[in-house]
C-alpha positions as CSV (number, residue, x, y, z in Angstrom):
1,X,91.5,101.7,-28.5
2,X,93.1,98.9,-26.1
3,X,90.7,97.9,-23.4
4,X,92.9,99.6,-20.9
5,X,91.9,103.4,-21.7
6,X,88.0,103.3,-21.8
7,X,86.4,105.2,-19.8
8,X,85.2,102.9,-17.6
9,X,88.0,100.8,-17.0
10,X,89.5,105.0,-16.5
11,X,86.9,105.3,-14.1
12,X,87.7,102.1,-12.4
13,X,91.4,103.0,-12.0
14,X,90.7,105.8,-11.2
15,X,88.0,104.6,-8.4
16,X,90.7,102.2,-7.7
17,X,93.8,104.4,-7.1
18,X,91.2,106.8,-5.1
19,X,90.4,103.9,-3.0
20,X,93.7,102.9,-2.6
21,X,94.5,106.6,-1.5
22,X,91.9,106.9,1.0
23,X,92.6,103.6,2.7
24,X,96.4,105.1,2.8
25,X,94.7,108.1,4.0
26,X,92.3,106.6,6.2
27,X,95.3,104.7,7.6
28,X,97.8,107.4,7.9
29,X,95.3,109.8,9.8
30,X,94.4,107.1,11.8
31,X,98.3,106.3,12.9
32,X,98.6,110.5,13.3
33,X,95.6,109.9,15.7
34,X,96.2,107.2,17.4
35,X,100.1,108.5,17.8
36,X,98.5,112.1,19.4
37,X,96.0,110.2,21.3
38,X,98.9,107.9,22.2
39,X,101.0,111.0,23.1
40,X,98.2,112.9,25.1
41,X,97.9,109.2,26.9
42,X,101.5,109.6,27.9
43,X,101.9,112.8,28.6
44,X,98.2,112.0,30.7
45,X,100.1,109.5,32.1
46,X,103.0,111.4,32.8
47,X,101.1,114.7,34.8
48,X,98.9,111.6,36.5
49,X,102.1,110.0,37.4
50,X,103.4,113.7,38.8
51,X,100.5,114.3,40.2
52,X,100.7,110.4,42.2
53,X,104.0,111.4,43.0
54,X,103.6,114.8,44.0
55,X,100.3,112.9,46.4
56,X,102.6,110.0,47.8
57,X,105.5,112.7,48.6
58,X,102.7,115.1,50.6
59,X,101.3,111.4,52.0
60,X,104.5,110.5,53.3
61,X,105.3,114.0,54.3
62,X,101.9,113.7,56.0
63,X,102.7,110.6,57.6
64,X,106.5,111.0,58.9
65,X,104.8,114.7,60.5
66,X,102.4,112.4,62.3
67,X,104.8,109.9,63.3
68,X,107.4,112.4,64.7
69,X,104.4,113.8,66.7
70,X,103.2,110.8,67.9
71,X,106.7,110.1,69.0
72,X,107.5,113.5,70.2
73,X,104.3,112.8,72.4
74,X,105.4,109.4,73.3
75,X,108.6,110.6,74.3
76,X,107.3,113.9,75.8
77,X,104.7,111.2,78.1
78,X,108.7,108.7,78.8
79,X,110.3,112.0,79.9
80,X,107.2,112.7,82.8
81,X,106.9,109.2,83.7
82,X,110.8,109.3,84.4
83,X,110.7,112.1,86.6
84,X,107.4,111.0,88.0
85,X,109.5,107.6,88.6
86,X,113.0,110.0,89.7
87,X,110.6,112.0,91.9
88,X,109.1,108.7,93.3
89,X,112.1,107.2,94.8
90,X,114.0,110.4,95.5
91,X,110.7,110.3,98.0
92,X,110.8,106.5,98.6
93,X,114.8,107.3,99.0
94,X,113.9,110.3,101.5
95,X,111.8,108.0,103.7
96,X,114.1,105.7,103.7
97,X,117.1,108.1,105.5
98,X,114.3,109.4,107.5
99,X,113.1,106.2,108.7
100,X,116.7,105.0,109.3
101,X,117.3,107.9,111.1
102,X,114.3,107.3,113.5
103,X,115.4,103.7,113.9
104,X,119.1,105.0,114.9
105,X,117.1,107.2,117.5
106,X,115.1,104.7,118.4
107,X,118.2,102.5,118.7
108,X,119.9,105.3,120.7
109,X,116.9,105.0,123.0
110,X,117.4,102.3,123.8
111,X,120.7,102.0,124.5
112,X,120.9,104.4,126.5
113,X,117.6,103.1,128.9
114,X,120.1,100.0,128.5
115,X,122.7,102.0,129.9
116,X,120.6,103.3,132.8
117,X,119.4,100.1,133.9
118,X,122.9,98.5,133.9
119,X,124.1,101.4,135.8
120,X,120.8,101.5,138.5
121,X,121.5,97.3,138.7
122,X,125.1,98.2,139.5
123,X,124.3,101.0,141.9
124,X,121.8,98.3,143.8
125,X,124.6,95.8,143.4
126,X,126.7,98.1,145.0
127,X,124.0,98.7,147.8
128,X,123.9,95.4,148.1
129,X,127.5,94.4,148.6
130,X,128.0,97.4,151.2
131,X,124.7,95.8,153.1
132,X,126.6,92.1,152.8
133,X,130.0,93.8,154.0
134,X,128.0,95.6,156.5
135,X,126.0,92.8,157.8
136,X,129.0,90.6,157.5
137,X,131.5,92.7,159.4
138,X,128.4,92.9,161.9
139,X,127.8,89.2,162.6
140,X,132.0,89.0,162.5
141,X,131.7,91.5,165.3
142,X,129.1,89.7,167.3
143,X,131.2,86.6,166.8
144,X,133.6,88.0,168.4
145,X,132.2,89.6,170.7
146,X,130.1,86.9,172.0
147,X,133.9,84.6,171.7
148,X,135.1,87.2,173.9
149,X,132.5,86.8,176.4
150,X,132.9,83.3,176.2
151,X,136.6,83.8,176.7
152,X,135.9,86.3,179.6
153,X,133.6,83.4,181.5
154,X,135.7,80.8,181.0
155,X,138.7,82.7,182.1
156,X,136.9,84.7,184.9
157,X,137.7,82.7,188.4
158,X,134.0,82.9,189.7
159,X,131.3,80.1,190.6
160,X,131.0,77.9,187.9
161,X,127.9,77.3,186.4
162,X,126.4,74.1,187.7
163,X,126.3,70.6,184.9
164,X,122.5,70.1,185.8
């Protein structure tokens, strides 16, 4: 019998073939297990990514809502401030108008008082002029009367005054 057909050789060859089949089977099982694990990991990663994206989406929506609420609050606060400033401006304008009216009234009263005083001065001046004219008339009358008397004395016959 040839050496190859000896039972020890057949056992060795069968053992080697079995070992090769076992190694190939183990490699194939390992490959399949690795592929399943990789597939599961990939699915897990996809699920995790999806959950992460959903979480990010929710977080962004919440952040957007918070920002919107903050902006709404800021808008409300700004509107209130603008309204307060408008009221303050209106009140200030009203006060300014009242002050202007008050100053106008005081000016009118002051001008009226000046007019009264001016009229009083004019009346006083007229009275003074009338008194002055009256006195001038009296003085003219006195001067004329004295001149007339002096003329009468000069033209009248009678004793001449002695020149002592």
